[in-house]
N, C-alpha and C positions, 0 to 999 in steps of 0.2 A: 504493500500500500504506500509506503514511504517513497519508493521509487516512482510510482505512478504520480504522486503529488509533485515530486521534483520535476518530472517530465512535463507535467501540466504547467508548472511555473515557468519552465524553460520556454515552452511554446508561447506563453503569454508575453515573455520578454522579447521574443523574436517579433511578435505582432506589434509590440510597443515601438520597437525600433523602426519597423516599416511605417507605422503611423507618423512617427517623427519625420521620416524622410518625406512623406506626402505633405506634412505641414510645412516643411522647409521648401518644397516645390511650390506650394501656394504662395509662400512669402516671397520667393524669388520672382515668380510671375508677377505678383503685385508690384514689386520694386521696379521691374522693367516697364510695366504699364505707366506707373507714376513718373518714372524718370523721363519717359518720352512725352507724357502729357505736360510735365513741367517745362521741357524744352520747347515744345510747340506753342505753349501759352505764355512763355517766359515767366513762369510762376516760381519765383525763388523760394517761397515758403514751402511749396510742395517738394522742390528739389532738396531743400535742407532736411525735410522729413524723411526723404529716401535715404539720405546719407546717415541720419540718426538711426533709422531702423535697420541699417546694415548690421548693427551689433546683434540684433535678434537672430539674423541668419548665421552669423559667426558663432553665437552661443549654441544654436541648434547643431551646428557642425561638431563642436566640441562634445556636446551631450551624446550625439550619435556615435562618435569615435570612441568615447569612453565606454559606452554601453557595449559596443562591438568587441572591444578589447577584453572587457570583463567577462563576456559570454564565452569567448574563445578560451580564456584562462580557466574558467570554471567547468566548462562542458566539453571542450575538445570536440567540436562539431565536425561531422563528415557529410559528404554527399550534398543533398539539397540544402540542408541546414547551413552548411558552410557557405554555399552560394548566396543564401539569404544575407548572411553577415557580410560577406565580401562585397556584394553588389550595393548594400546599404552604405558601406564605407566609400566605395567608388562614386556612387551617385551623389552622395552628400558633398563630396569634393567638387564635382561638376556644378552642383547647385550653388556652392559657395562662390565659385568663380563667376557664375552668372550674376550673383548679387554684387560682386566686386565691379563688374562691368556696368551694372545699373548705377552703382555709386559713382563711377567715373563719369558717366553721362550727366548725372545730377550735378556733379562738381563743376563741370564745364558751364552749366546753366548758372550756378551760383557765382562763378567767377566772371561771367560775362557782364559788361557794362550796359549792353542794350540787346534787344532781341535780334536774332539773326535775320537778315534780309535775304530770304531764299524761298524757292518753291518747295514746299514741304512734301509734295506728292511722293517722291521716291523714298525718302526716309520714312514716311508714314507707312508705305507698303512694306518696306523692309522690316520695320519694327513690328507691324501686325503679324508678319510671317514668323518672326522670331518668338514673339509672345505665344502665338498659336502652337509653335513647336514645343515650347516649355509645357504648355497645358496638355498637349497630346502625350508627351513623354511621361509626365507625372501621372496622367490618367492611365496610361498603359501599365505603369508600375503598380498603381493601386489596384487595378483590375486584372493583373496578370494577362494582359492583352497583347499577344505577340503580333497580331495583324496590325494593330494600331502602331506598335513600335516600328514595324517595317515601313509604315506610311510616313513616319517621322524621318526615317533615313532617306526616303524618296523626296520628301519635302526639302531636304537640305540642298538639293539641286536648284530648287526654286529660290532659296535664300541666296545661294551663290550668284545666281543670275541677277537677282534684284540688287545685290551688293555691287556688281559690275556696273549696272545701269545707274546706280546712285552715284558712284564715283565719277562716271561720265558727266552726269548732271552737275555735280559739285565743281568739276573742272571748268565749267563755264563761268564760275564766279571768280572775282578777283580777290586778292589777299585781304583787303579791308572789309570784306563781307564775311570773313571767318572761314575761309576754305580749309585751313588746317584743323580747326575744331570740328567742322562738319565731317572731314575725312576720318578723324579719330572716332567720332560717334558712329559712323557707318561701319568702321572696323569692329567696334565693340559689339554692334548688333550682329554682325556676321559671325563673330566668335560665340555670341550667345547661342546662335543657331547650331554651331559646331558642338557646344557643350550639351545642348538638348539632344543632338544626334548621338553623342556619347552615351547619354542616359538611356536612350532607346536601345542602343546596342547592348548595354548591360541588362536591360529587361529581357532581351532575347536570350542572352546567356543564362540568366536566372531561370528562365522557364524551359529552355531546351538543352542547356549545357554546351551550346555551340558558340564559339567565339567568332564574331564577324568584325571586320574593320572596313567601313565603306570607303574612306579616303585617308590620306596621310594629312590629318589636320594638326594644327598647332595644339600643344598640350595645355596652353594656358587659356 
């Protein structure tokens, strides 16, 4: 009976870790939405809020990492249980990087003396794509949905295409209109899409035990 109780507690701890990862995914998605909204509306208060709330994402990462390490030390998991812990560790790291990029975008808004004078269409499309990829990858993780995870990987091609188009549009602006800042923002959004794709790939590994790597993306 004692062993059964221990196993039950162990399964509950695994579930709590996955719940924290989903919570972190929602927080990262919200950070990206708010960072872009702050940029487009030149809302420095909202941008400052995004920067402040980055601590929440960082704290969740530490909590998840500590929980994973503790479970490994106490239970020595194997097979699927080990994949649950490993993927939680990996996915939370990607989500933390997404939060960092949202922070970076918000920081640009906070440091700007005036709103950017640019056609927001391309950046809006790229940001919508990136945010949607975060949502889809988090949902795929929550629901163990391999098909949705695979769709995220396919969507990464769309993000790359939008990124290229955005850079082309930005190139039409001169320096005093913030071409450097807009280029950085576009790169952050493209990397957010890459991290969302990483998450999707970890979901596929979690559910199938098969490793895939769609592209040679940057690790940060």
